[in-house]
C-alpha positions as CSV (number, residue, x, y, z in Angstrom):
1,M,-23.0,-50.3,-16.6
2,A,-25.4,-48.8,-14.1
3,S,-24.0,-46.1,-11.9
4,R,-24.3,-46.6,-8.1
5,Q,-25.1,-43.7,-6.0
6,Q,-23.7,-43.7,-2.6
7,P,-26.2,-43.3,0.3
8,G,-26.0,-39.8,1.7
9,G,-24.1,-38.5,-1.3
10,G,-26.6,-35.6,-1.8
11,L,-26.5,-34.8,1.9
12,L,-22.7,-34.5,1.7
13,V,-22.9,-32.0,-1.2
14,V,-25.3,-29.9,0.9
15,V,-23.1,-30.0,3.9
16,V,-20.0,-28.9,1.9
17,L,-22.0,-26.1,0.3
18,L,-23.1,-24.9,3.7
19,L,-19.5,-24.9,5.1
20,V,-18.2,-23.1,2.0
21,S,-20.9,-20.4,2.3
22,A,-20.3,-20.1,6.1
23,L,-16.5,-19.6,5.5
24,W,-17.3,-17.0,2.7
25,A,-19.7,-15.2,5.1
26,E,-17.0,-15.1,7.8
27,A,-14.7,-13.3,5.5
28,A,-17.4,-10.7,4.5
29,V,-15.7,-7.9,6.4
30,D,-11.9,-7.2,6.1
31,C,-9.9,-4.3,7.3
32,N,-8.7,-3.2,3.8
33,T,-12.4,-2.9,2.6
34,V,-13.3,-1.0,5.8
35,K,-10.4,1.4,5.2
36,S,-11.3,2.1,1.5
37,D,-14.9,2.5,2.5
38,L,-14.1,5.2,5.2
39,V,-11.1,7.0,3.7
40,G,-13.6,9.7,2.5
41,C,-14.7,10.4,6.1
42,V,-11.3,11.5,7.5
43,G,-11.8,15.2,6.6
44,Y,-15.2,15.4,8.3
45,L,-14.1,13.4,11.3
46,E,-10.9,15.6,11.8
47,S,-12.7,18.9,11.3
48,G,-15.9,18.0,13.3
49,T,-17.8,20.5,11.2
50,G,-20.0,20.5,8.2
51,N,-21.3,17.3,6.7
52,P,-19.5,14.1,5.5
53,T,-19.0,13.8,1.8
54,P,-21.2,11.6,-0.4
55,Q,-18.2,9.2,-0.8
56,C,-18.0,8.9,3.0
57,C,-21.7,8.2,3.5
58,D,-21.6,5.6,0.7
59,G,-18.9,3.9,2.5
60,V,-20.7,4.0,5.9
61,R,-23.8,2.5,4.3
62,K,-21.8,-0.1,2.5
63,L,-20.2,-1.2,5.8
64,S,-23.5,-1.1,7.6
65,S,-25.0,-3.4,5.0
66,A,-22.0,-5.8,5.1
67,S,-21.9,-5.9,9.0
68,T,-25.1,-7.9,9.6
69,T,-24.0,-10.4,12.3
70,T,-22.4,-9.7,15.7
71,A,-19.1,-11.1,14.5
72,D,-19.1,-8.8,11.4
73,R,-19.9,-5.8,13.6
74,R,-17.1,-6.6,16.0
75,K,-14.7,-7.2,13.1
76,T,-15.7,-3.8,11.5
77,C,-15.4,-2.0,14.8
78,G,-12.0,-3.5,15.4
79,C,-10.9,-2.5,11.9
80,I,-12.1,1.1,12.4
81,K,-10.3,1.4,15.7
82,S,-7.1,0.2,14.3
83,I,-7.4,2.4,11.1
84,A,-8.3,5.5,13.3
85,A,-5.3,5.1,15.6
86,P,-2.9,7.1,13.4
87,Y,-5.5,9.9,13.4
88,P,-5.2,11.6,16.8
89,N,-7.3,14.6,15.8
90,L,-10.6,12.7,15.2
91,K,-13.4,14.5,16.9
92,D,-15.5,12.2,19.0
93,P,-18.8,14.1,18.5
94,A,-18.3,13.8,14.8
95,V,-17.7,10.1,15.2
96,G,-21.0,9.9,17.1
97,K,-23.0,11.8,14.5
98,L,-21.6,10.2,11.4
99,P,-24.0,7.3,11.0
100,T,-27.1,9.5,11.5
101,L,-25.8,12.1,9.0
102,C,-25.3,9.2,6.5
103,G,-28.8,7.8,7.2
104,V,-27.6,4.8,9.0
105,K,-29.4,3.7,12.3
106,L,-27.3,2.0,14.9
107,P,-28.4,0.5,18.2
108,F,-25.6,2.4,19.9
109,R,-23.7,5.8,19.7
110,P,-20.3,5.2,18.2
111,S,-17.3,6.7,19.9
112,I,-13.6,6.6,19.6
113,S,-13.7,4.7,22.9
114,T,-16.3,2.1,21.9
115,N,-15.5,-1.3,23.2
116,C,-15.9,-3.6,20.2
117,N,-16.4,-6.7,22.2
118,T,-19.7,-5.6,23.9
């Protein structure tokens, strides 16, 4: 018995794969990952002196690599702000210098008061 292939069946497979990869990409950044990546930065950000730890900079670079789209960057920013809220002693100048000290270039200067939607 010969098998019949439905017209457009190959296209359907491609569309499904694109949808699945788009959904996976949307979930590339989550707040638990952001928190675990930045936990090593708290000491530097609270003291505002010295240099961030290698663990901190590894986390900063990892987040920078994962946050490639505007949606990812906004999600990461929102996560950082919510994670930072319980730490009232974070030093804004240290926040601003952190990416540079970790070798990450950003098109803006990060701040405690950064608006994540812009």
